[in-house]
FIVO-70676 format. One line per 8 residues: their letters; for each residue z, x, y of N, C-alpha, C, O. Coordinates in Angstrom, 2 decimals. Each point is the difference from the previous one (the first is absolute). Example, Ala and Ser with C-alpha at 12.3 -4.5 7.8 and 13.67 -1.06 7.14 Angstrom:
2
as = 7.80:13.19:-5.69:0.00:-0.89:1.19:0.00:0.90:1.20:0.66:1.04:-0.02; -1.38:-1.39:1.07:0.06:0.82:1.19:0.73:-0.77:1.09:0.17:0.51:1.11
END
This chain:
103
xxxxxxxx = 0.00:0.84:-1.18:0.00:-0.84:1.18:0.00:0.89:1.24:0.79:0.93:0.11; -1.68:-1.24:0.81:-0.04:0.75:1.26:0.46:-0.92:1.12:-0.30:-1.19:0.02; 1.02:1.80:0.91:0.70:-0.84:0.96:-0.34:0.27:1.46:0.71:-0.48:0.88; -1.76:1.23:-0.60:-0.31:0.28:1.41:-0.57:-1.27:0.63:-1.09:-0.45:-0.36; 1.82:-0.13:1.30:-0.46:-1.25:0.61:-1.12:0.23:1.00:-0.20:1.11:0.49; -0.53:-2.18:-0.20:-1.10:0.06:0.96:0.49:0.33:1.41:-0.80:0.39:0.85; 2.09:-0.52:-0.60:0.53:0.29:1.32:0.07:1.50:0.29:0.16:0.40:1.15; -0.29:0.42:-2.19:-0.03:1.45:0.19:-1.45:0.40:0.22:-0.86:-0.26:-0.84
xxxxxxxx = 0.60:0.87:1.98:-1.37:0.18:0.50:-0.35:1.48:0.18:0.58:0.66:0.86; -1.52:-0.13:-1.66:-0.48:1.36:0.24:-0.80:0.03:1.31:-1.03:-0.66:0.12; 1.51:1.43:0.85:-0.62:-0.02:1.33:-0.82:1.24:0.31:-0.98:-0.08:0.74; 1.38:1.22:-1.29:-0.72:1.24:0.31:0.09:0.96:-1.18:0.93:-0.05:-0.81; -1.95:0.93:0.74:-0.08:0.94:-1.11:-0.44:1.36:0.51:-0.78:0.11:0.94; 1.30:0.93:-1.59:-0.40:1.37:0.27:-0.02:0.69:-1.37:1.03:0.48:-0.48; -2.21:-0.44:-0.13:-0.10:0.53:-1.36:0.74:-0.91:-0.97:-0.29:-1.19:-0.08; 1.24:1.77:-0.66:0.78:-0.77:-0.97:1.27:-0.59:0.61:0.80:-0.60:-0.71
xxxxxxxx = -0.62:0.78:1.99:1.19:-0.50:0.68:-0.34:-1.31:0.72:-1.06:-0.14:0.60; 1.99:-0.81:-0.67:-0.23:-1.33:0.54:1.24:-0.45:0.78:1.13:0.29:-0.38; -1.37:-0.99:1.47:1.07:-0.64:0.76:0.00:-1.49:-0.32:-1.04:-0.65:0.04; 2.22:0.13:-0.34:0.16:-1.41:-0.31:0.90:-0.64:1.06:1.00:0.58:0.41; -1.37:-1.77:0.02:0.82:-0.76:0.95:0.18:-1.42:-0.53:-0.69:-0.43:-0.93; 1.61:-0.26:1.53:0.17:-1.41:-0.29:-1.09:-0.75:0.78:-0.11:0.16:1.21; -0.68:-0.95:-1.90:-1.16:-0.65:0.60:0.35:-0.79:1.27:-0.77:-0.01:0.96; 1.93:-0.65:-0.95:0.35:-0.80:1.17:0.38:0.85:1.21:0.14:-0.53:1.10
xxxxxxxx = 0.03:1.84:-1.29:0.27:0.89:1.14:-1.28:0.55:0.63:0.06:0.67:1.03; -1.21:-0.94:-1.62:-1.27:0.51:0.53:-0.23:-0.33:1.47:-0.46:0.88:0.74; 0.75:-2.08:-0.27:-0.27:-0.32:1.41:0.77:0.87:0.99:-0.36:0.07:1.18; 1.42:0.59:-1.63:0.83:0.80:0.90:-0.48:1.44:0.16:0.42:0.70:0.92; -1.29:-0.26:-1.82:-0.49:1.38:0.07:-0.84:0.16:1.26:-0.91:-0.79:0.26; 1.23:1.82:0.53:-0.71:0.25:1.24:0.52:-0.83:1.17:-0.54:0.09:1.10; 1.55:-0.87:-1.32:0.59:-0.83:1.05:1.37:0.55:0.38:0.39:1.08:-0.45; 0.34:-1.81:1.30:1.27:0.50:0.50:1.05:0.18:-1.11:0.87:0.86:0.13
xxxxxxxx = -0.93:-1.64:-1.19:0.94:0.15:-1.11:-0.51:0.95:-1.08:0.57:0.05:-1.09; -1.62:0.70:1.38:-0.61:0.86:-1.01:0.99:1.00:-0.59:-0.09:0.33:-1.19; 1.02:0.14:1.99:0.96:0.97:-0.52:0.92:-0.60:-1.05:0.62:0.73:-0.77; -0.53:-2.04:0.74:0.83:-0.68:-0.99:-0.72:-0.18:-1.33:0.64:-0.24:-1.02; -1.97:0.34:1.00:-0.76:-0.21:-1.23:0.22:1.20:-0.93:-0.33:1.14:0.33; 0.89:-1.43:-1.48:0.27:1.03:-0.99:-1.11:0.03:-1.04:-0.59:-1.03:-0.33; 0.32:2.22:-0.19:-0.96:0.15:-1.07:0.63:0.84:-1.10:0.95:0.73:0.22; -1.50:-0.86:-1.40:0.39:0.84:-1.13:-1.20:0.87:-0.31:-1.11:-0.49:-0.18
xxxxxxxx = 1.35:1.79:0.12:-1.01:0.99:-0.34:0.06:0.23:-1.50:1.06:0.26:-0.55; -2.22:-0.37:-0.11:-0.05:0.30:-1.43:-1.10:1.01:-0.28:-1.03:0.04:0.68; 1.26:0.77:-1.68:-0.98:0.96:-0.48:-0.36:-0.47:-1.41:0.80:0.13:-0.93; -2.01:-0.66:0.78:-0.41:-0.58:-1.28:-0.09:1.04:-1.11:0.42:-0.28:-1.13; -0.94:1.45:1.41:-0.15:1.02:-1.04:1.33:0.70:-0.30:0.32:0.27:-1.15; 0.44:0.02:2.20:1.28:0.66:-0.18:1.12:-0.94:-0.40:1.11:0.43:-0.29; -1.42:-1.73:0.29:0.96:-1.05:-0.36:1.30:0.11:0.81:1.10:-0.05:-0.54; -1.28:0.21:1.86:1.14:0.08:0.91:0.02:-1.23:0.89:-1.04:-0.50:0.42
xxxxxxxx = 2.23:0.02:-0.13:0.22:-1.10:0.92:1.07:0.46:0.98:1.10:0.36:-0.40; -1.43:-0.37:1.69:0.98:0.41:1.00:0.70:-1.21:0.60:-0.52:-1.12:-0.05; 1.69:1.36:0.61:0.74:-1.07:0.68:-0.80:-0.51:1.19:-0.82:0.72:0.56; 1.06:-1.97:-0.17:-0.72:-0.57:1.15:0.23:0.81:1.27:1.08:0.55:0.24; -2.13:-0.49:0.56:0.05:0.69:1.29:-0.93:-0.77:0.95:-0.91:-0.70:-0.46; 1.13:0.83:1.74:-0.86:-0.67:0.97:-1.46:0.40:-0.18:-0.32:1.19:-0.07; -0.56:-2.17:0.00:-1.41:0.29:-0.25:-0.62:0.84:1.10:-0.90:0.80:-0.27; 1.36:-0.95:1.50:-0.57:0.76:1.11:0.16:1.52:-0.23:-0.85:0.78:0.43
xxxxxxxx = 1.91:-0.39:-1.11:0.21:1.41:-0.32:-1.19:0.55:-0.79:-0.54:1.06:0.32; 0.14:-1.79:-1.34:-1.13:0.44:-0.83:-1.32:-0.09:0.74:-0.82:0.92:-0.07; 0.60:-2.02:0.76:-1.30:-0.22:0.63:-0.27:0.98:1.14:-1.15:0.34:0.26; 2.19:0.12:0.42:-0.19:0.92:1.13:-0.24:1.43:-0.44:-0.68:0.76:0.70; 1.21:-0.37:-1.84:-0.01:1.41:-0.37:-0.86:0.35:-1.20:-0.04:1.16:-0.40; -0.65:-2.12:-0.18:-0.83:0.28:-1.18:-1.34:-0.73:0.12:-0.08:-1.05:0.63; -0.96:1.61:-1.22:-1.34:-0.63:0.08:-0.20:-1.09:-1.05:-0.84:0.13:-0.89; 1.60:-1.20:0.99:-0.11:-1.10:-0.96:-1.30:-0.77:0.22:-0.47:-0.15:1.13
xxxxxxxx = -0.09:-0.34:-2.22:-1.18:-0.86:0.05:0.46:-1.43:-0.26:0.58:-0.28:-1.05; -0.85:-0.61:1.99:0.40:-1.40:-0.16:-0.74:-0.61:-1.19:-1.19:0.23:-0.19; 1.90:-1.00:-0.59:-0.59:-0.72:-1.13:-0.42:-1.37:0.51:0.85:-0.83:0.33; -2.14:0.60:-0.28:-0.51:-1.25:0.54:-0.66:-0.89:-1.06:-0.31:-1.16:0.26; 0.10:1.70:-1.44:-0.69:-0.71:-1.06:0.99:-0.60:-1.00:0.83:0.71:-0.55; -0.92:-2.02:0.33:0.92:-0.67:-0.92:-0.14:0.52:-1.43:0.99:0.06:-0.73; -2.20:0.31:0.32:-0.20:0.53:-1.35:0.75:1.33:-0.16:0.57:0.28:-1.05; -0.57:0.52:2.09:0.72:1.28:-0.05:1.51:-0.25:-0.06:0.72:0.68:-0.73
xxxxxxxx = -0.25:-1.65:1.50:1.43:-0.36:-0.06:0.40:-0.43:-1.40:1.05:0.39:-0.51; -1.89:-1.20:-0.11:0.26:-0.47:-1.35:0.05:1.17:-0.97:0.87:0.05:-0.87; -1.81:0.89:1.01:-0.03:1.17:-0.87:1.28:0.83:0.17:0.58:0.46:-0.98; -0.14:-0.29:2.21:1.22:0.77:0.27:1.21:-0.71:-0.60:0.87:0.64:-0.58; -0.82:-1.94:0.73:1.12:-0.76:-0.57:0.05:0.18:-1.52:1.08:0.14:-0.58; -2.25:-0.15:-0.08:-0.04:0.20:-1.45:0.45:1.41:-0.36:0.70:0.19:-0.99; -1.11:0.79:1.79:0.45:1.38:-0.24:1.51:0.12:0.13:0.65:0.69:-0.79; -0.08:-1.35:1.79:1.45:0.02:0.18:0.67:-0.56:-1.25:0.98:0.56:-0.49
xxxxxxxx = -1.51:-1.65:-0.02:0.59:-0.64:-1.17:-0.12:0.85:-1.26:0.83:-0.11:-0.90; -1.84:0.97:0.82:-0.13:0.85:-1.18:0.76:1.31:0.15:0.39:0.60:-1.01; -0.17:-0.14:2.23:0.64:1.30:0.22:1.53:-0.09:0.13:0.70:0.99:-0.23; -0.19:-2.17:0.60:1.43:-0.14:0.25:0.59:-1.11:-0.87:-0.68:-0.97:-0.32; 1.92:1.13:-0.04:0.68:-1.02:-0.81:0.29:-1.23:0.86:0.03:0.07:1.23; 0.17:-1.19:-1.90:0.34:-1.23:0.71:1.28:0.18:0.80:0.09:-0.49:1.13; 0.89:1.19:-1.69:1.26:0.18:0.73:-0.20:0.87:1.23:0.62:-0.26:1.03; -1.47:1.31:-1.12:-0.28:0.81:1.19:-0.72:-0.82:1.06:0.30:0.11:1.19
xxxxxxxx = -1.26:-0.93:-1.60:-0.73:-0.84:0.95:0.97:-0.94:0.70:-0.05:-0.14:1.22; 0.91:-0.48:-1.98:0.95:-0.95:0.58:1.04:0.69:0.88:0.22:-0.42:1.14; 0.41:1.46:-1.65:1.12:0.64:0.70:-0.41:0.93:1.14:0.72:0.12:0.99; -1.87:0.54:-1.13:-0.38:1.02:0.98:-1.10:-0.45:0.96:-0.24:0.65:1.02; -0.44:-1.75:-1.35:-1.07:-0.48:0.88:0.31:-1.40:0.52:0.14:-0.20:1.21; -0.04:-0.76:-2.11:0.13:-1.41:0.40:1.30:-0.26:0.77:-0.05:-0.49:1.13; 1.17:0.82:-1.71:1.29:-0.29:0.65:0.14:0.71:1.36:0.42:-0.64:0.97; -0.75:1.94:-0.88:0.14:0.66:1.31:-0.92:-0.60:1.08:0.41:-0.15:1.15
xxxxxxx = -1.63:-0.20:-1.52:-0.90:-0.59:1.00:0.47:-1.39:0.41:-0.04:-0.35:1.18; 0.47:-0.45:-2.14:0.48:-1.33:0.33:1.28:0.05:0.83:0.24:-0.88:0.83; 0.57:1.90:-1.04:1.24:0.14:0.78:-0.31:0.37:1.45:0.83:-0.22:0.89; -2.01:0.77:-0.65:-0.40:0.41:1.35:-0.99:-0.96:0.64:-0.77:0.38:0.88; 0.79:-1.64:-1.33:-0.89:-1.01:0.56:0.36:-0.25:1.46:1.17:-0.11:0.35; -2.19:0.03:0.50:0.21:-0.29:1.42:0.00:-1.51:0.17:-0.91:-0.69:-0.45; 1.95:0.18:1.13:0.04:-1.45:0.22:-0.18:-0.34:1.45:0.01:-1.17:0.36
END
């Protein structure tokens, strides 16, 4: 069973590294609350998941490529599900992003 919900949104990629955000926080990126938008950095090949950090930190200092294609997002989501355990997805990605939801 895989548990990555549709609310977890791959937003940018740099090689095998991907930034994930909570989909409902997308409207705040680039706006006044942008510093509050948290992302989770994952390395698909190295199977690393970092703690949430403000997305602006990554976007300002690294050459990320925005993911604009839904098929690519789907492919990345499937890769996440094959590279990481359900408990890692839930505990290190889903819960931290949902805890940082902007209201």
